[in-house]
KEGU-792597 format. One record per residue (C-alpha): residue in three letters; z, y negated, x. Coordinates in pm, whole numbers, plus 50000, padded with zeros to 5 digits. Layout:
KEGU-792597
@res ALA; c3 Z; c2 Y; c1 X
...
//
This chain:
KEGU-792597
@res MET; c3 10264; c2 57285; c1 37257
@res VAL; c3 10564; c2 57405; c1 37060
@res THR; c3 10856; c2 57525; c1 37268
@res PRO; c3 11044; c2 57837; c1 37160
@res THR; c3 11344; c2 57628; c1 37058
@res ARG; c3 11454; c2 57645; c1 36700
@res ILE; c3 11300; c2 57389; c1 36469
@res VAL; c3 11562; c2 57260; c1 36228
@res LEU; c3 11430; c2 57221; c1 35877
@res GLU; c3 11587; c2 57138; c1 35543
@res LYS; c3 11657; c2 57416; c1 35293
@res THR; c3 11339; c2 57352; c1 35089
@res GLU; c3 11129; c2 57344; c1 35404
@res LEU; c3 11286; c2 57672; c1 35513
@res GLU; c3 11191; c2 57833; c1 35184
@res ARG; c3 10837; c2 57696; c1 35218
@res ALA; c3 10826; c2 57832; c1 35571
@res LEU; c3 10905; c2 58179; c1 35442
@res THR; c3 10646; c2 58169; c1 35166
@res GLU; c3 10379; c2 58036; c1 35403
@res SER; c3 10488; c2 58262; c1 35690
@res VAL; c3 10574; c2 57978; c1 35927
@res CYS; c3 10809; c2 58099; c1 36197
@res LEU; c3 11114; c2 57886; c1 36263
@res ARG; c3 11153; c2 58026; c1 36612
@res ALA; c3 10805; c2 57940; c1 36732
@res GLY; c3 10702; c2 57682; c1 36472
@res THR; c3 10371; c2 57855; c1 36421
@res ALA; c3 10181; c2 58018; c1 36135
@res PRO; c3 10115; c2 58395; c1 36132
@res PRO; c3 10125; c2 58643; c1 36303
@res CYS; c3 10498; c2 58594; c1 36236
@res PRO; c3 10583; c2 58727; c1 35894
@res PRO; c3 10926; c2 58594; c1 35805
@res CYS; c3 11121; c2 58723; c1 36102
@res ASP; c3 11487; c2 58825; c1 36102
@res TYR; c3 11581; c2 58498; c1 36270
@res CYS; c3 11426; c2 58295; c1 35985
@res ARG; c3 11589; c2 58507; c1 35711
@res LEU; c3 11932; c2 58477; c1 35875
@res ASP; c3 11893; c2 58101; c1 35909
@res ILE; c3 11802; c2 58062; c1 35542
@res GLN; c3 12095; c2 58279; c1 35435
@res ALA; c3 12332; c2 58075; c1 35650
@res ARG; c3 12201; c2 57750; c1 35502
@res ASN; c3 12216; c2 57887; c1 35147
@res THR; c3 12580; c2 57977; c1 35189
@res GLU; c3 12766; c2 57696; c1 35014
@res THR; c3 13078; c2 57741; c1 35225
@res HIS; c3 12910; c2 57722; c1 35567
@res MET; c3 13041; c2 57380; c1 35671
@res PRO; c3 13365; c2 57381; c1 35470
@res ASN; c3 13471; c2 57703; c1 35644
@res GLN; c3 13407; c2 57548; c1 35982
@res GLU; c3 13588; c2 57235; c1 35874
@res ARG; c3 13890; c2 57435; c1 35755
@res ILE; c3 13906; c2 57638; c1 36076
@res LEU; c3 13878; c2 57329; c1 36294
@res ARG; c3 14139; c2 57143; c1 36089
@res ALA; c3 14378; c2 57437; c1 36124
@res ALA; c3 14311; c2 57451; c1 36498
@res PHE; c3 14358; c2 57078; c1 36552
@res LEU; c3 14675; c2 57069; c1 36343
@res ALA; c3 14825; c2 57379; c1 36509
@res GLY; c3 14733; c2 57240; c1 36851
@res ALA; c3 14885; c2 56899; c1 36779
@res VAL; c3 15211; c2 57053; c1 36654
@res THR; c3 15226; c2 57290; c1 36952
@res ASP; c3 15160; c2 57010; c1 37200
@res ALA; c3 15418; c2 56784; c1 37038
@res LEU; c3 15678; c2 57061; c1 37062
@res ALA; c3 15577; c2 57135; c1 37423
@res ILE; c3 15678; c2 56782; c1 37520
@res LEU; c3 16043; c2 56865; c1 37446
@res PRO; c3 16112; c2 57094; c1 37746
@res MET; c3 15922; c2 56852; c1 37966
@res VAL; c3 16152; c2 56559; c1 37894
@res VAL; c3 16478; c2 56742; c1 37815
@res PRO; c3 16586; c2 56950; c1 38117
@res SER; c3 16836; c2 57161; c1 37919
@res VAL; c3 16551; c2 57282; c1 37693
@res ALA; c3 16344; c2 57371; c1 38001
@res LYS; c3 16639; c2 57571; c1 38134
@res LEU; c3 16673; c2 57753; c1 37802
@res LEU; c3 16300; c2 57832; c1 37766
@res TRP; c3 16192; c2 57886; c1 38125
@res GLY; c3 16516; c2 57942; c1 38314
@res PHE; c3 16456; c2 57654; c1 38554
@res ASP; c3 16760; c2 57549; c1 38755
@res ASP; c3 16595; c2 57298; c1 38987
@res MET; c3 16598; c2 56963; c1 38809
@res SER; c3 16529; c2 56752; c1 39115
@res GLY; c3 16361; c2 56414; c1 39113
@res SER; c3 16024; c2 56565; c1 39201
@res TYR; c3 16055; c2 56810; c1 38910
@res ARG; c3 16133; c2 56526; c1 38668
@res PHE; c3 15850; c2 56318; c1 38810
@res ALA; c3 15595; c2 56602; c1 38765
@res MET; c3 15725; c2 56680; c1 38415
@res GLY; c3 15700; c2 56313; c1 38320
@res TYR; c3 15333; c2 56316; c1 38418
@res GLY; c3 15280; c2 56638; c1 38223
@res ALA; c3 15458; c2 56501; c1 37916
@res SER; c3 15238; c2 56190; c1 37920
@res LEU; c3 14924; c2 56403; c1 37931
@res MET; c3 15060; c2 56631; c1 37659
@res LEU; c3 15130; c2 56330; c1 37437
@res GLY; c3 14779; c2 56199; c1 37495
@res TRP; c3 14625; c2 56537; c1 37406
@res THR; c3 14840; c2 56550; c1 37092
@res ALA; c3 14696; c2 56215; c1 36986
@res LEU; c3 14343; c2 56339; c1 37065
@res LEU; c3 14394; c2 56646; c1 36844
@res ILE; c3 14524; c2 56429; c1 36560
@res TRP; c3 14217; c2 56207; c1 36598
@res ALA; c3 13987; c2 56513; c1 36590
@res TYR; c3 14169; c2 56645; c1 36281
@res GLN; c3 14046; c2 56344; c1 36082
@res HIS; c3 13675; c2 56434; c1 36125
@res PRO; c3 13681; c2 56790; c1 36258
@res VAL; c3 13313; c2 56886; c1 36241
@res GLU; c3 13191; c2 56563; c1 36398
@res ARG; c3 13456; c2 56589; c1 36673
@res ARG; c3 13435; c2 56964; c1 36732
@res VAL; c3 13368; c2 56912; c1 37102
@res VAL; c3 13743; c2 56845; c1 37131
@res ALA; c3 13791; c2 57212; c1 37039
@res ALA; c3 13578; c2 57321; c1 37334
@res LEU; c3 13768; c2 57090; c1 37568
@res THR; c3 14097; c2 57223; c1 37434
@res VAL; c3 13989; c2 57579; c1 37517
@res LEU; c3 13950; c2 57467; c1 37879
@res VAL; c3 14295; c2 57308; c1 37877
@res ILE; c3 14460; c2 57618; c1 37729
@res CYS; c3 14288; c2 57842; c1 37985
@res GLY; c3 14411; c2 57613; c1 38263
@res LEU; c3 14766; c2 57628; c1 38131
@res MET; c3 14750; c2 58007; c1 38106
@res PHE; c3 14617; c2 58031; c1 38462
@res THR; c3 14905; c2 57814; c1 38587
@res GLU; c3 15157; c2 58024; c1 38395
@res VAL; c3 15019; c2 58350; c1 38537
@res ILE; c3 15046; c2 58210; c1 38889
@res ALA; c3 15407; c2 58106; c1 38821
@res VAL; c3 15491; c2 58456; c1 38694
@res MET; c3 15314; c2 58631; c1 38981
@res SER; c3 15491; c2 58413; c1 39239
@res GLY; c3 15829; c2 58496; c1 39087
@res GLN; c3 15902; c2 58140; c1 38972
@res LEU; c3 15906; c2 58243; c1 38606
@res ALA; c3 15992; c2 58568; c1 38426
@res ALA; c3 15703; c2 58726; c1 38234
@res TRP; c3 15923; c2 58790; c1 37929
@res ARG; c3 15985; c2 58417; c1 37900
@res MET; c3 15610; c2 58350; c1 37887
@res ALA; c3 15513; c2 58632; c1 37648
@res PRO; c3 15568; c2 58427; c1 37328
@res THR; c3 15378; c2 58134; c1 37477
@res TRP; c3 15087; c2 58360; c1 37573
@res CYS; c3 15074; c2 58504; c1 37220
@res LEU; c3 15061; c2 58154; c1 37074
@res GLN; c3 14794; c2 58050; c1 37323
@res ILE; c3 14576; c2 58349; c1 37233
@res VAL; c3 14596; c2 58254; c1 36864
@res LEU; c3 14509; c2 57893; c1 36948
@res LEU; c3 14217; c2 58005; c1 37166
@res GLY; c3 14083; c2 58209; c1 36874
@res LEU; c3 14113; c2 57914; c1 36636
@res PHE; c3 13953; c2 57660; c1 36870
@res ALA; c3 13672; c2 57888; c1 36990
@res GLY; c3 13611; c2 58026; c1 36639
@res GLY; c3 13594; c2 57678; c1 36492
@res PHE; c3 13362; c2 57548; c1 36761
@res HIS; c3 13125; c2 57849; c1 36744
@res HIS; c3 13150; c2 57898; c1 36367
@res GLY; c3 12776; c2 57880; c1 36298
@res ARG; c3 12690; c2 58138; c1 36563
@res LEU; c3 12971; c2 58366; c1 36451
@res GLN; c3 12856; c2 58343; c1 36090
@res ARG; c3 12496; c2 58432; c1 36180
@res TRP; c3 12622; c2 58719; c1 36396
@res ALA; c3 12840; c2 58849; c1 36111
@res MET; c3 12550; c2 58823; c1 35868
@res ALA; c3 12328; c2 59018; c1 36110
@res LEU; c3 12587; c2 59295; c1 36131
@res HIS; c3 12610; c2 59306; c1 35754
@res LEU; c3 12233; c2 59329; c1 35718
@res TYR; c3 12172; c2 59587; c1 35987
@res GLY; c3 12503; c2 59764; c1 36036
//
């Protein structure tokens, strides 16, 4: 029994499937004349720039993320930069201890992003994990602003940067789906 999962075929097999009316969604012969799903899949595979676009987006995301993370280490290890950016006055031992832990993790994530940059499509799962990290950072920042520990105006530039990074990482990770969605809008909209 064929499950309704998509059967991945090579380009020539996809073309044969259309001429013989074999549905890619169900993997069966007629009654499925070439359905919209099959046509969109063939168009996506015929597009020469399908993978290079995803690769370019992921490379841009990994590079931008690595640079951002590397720069974010600075206020974590240099208290005067933290005071300038965030307005923190308390530079106690516990603050320095927590920031040291954070800086170590930030350095590790920077290295991970540089590693993913080298083979972006094969390591695209790092983009999905990075989205989780950015969302966690934003959640922490919102809590700090709402509790009065941090002024919202100080976080506004960081939030803008994080939104751009989220778009790059999520767009790179979901590139194939986004491309099929865009093609569907172009065909039917």
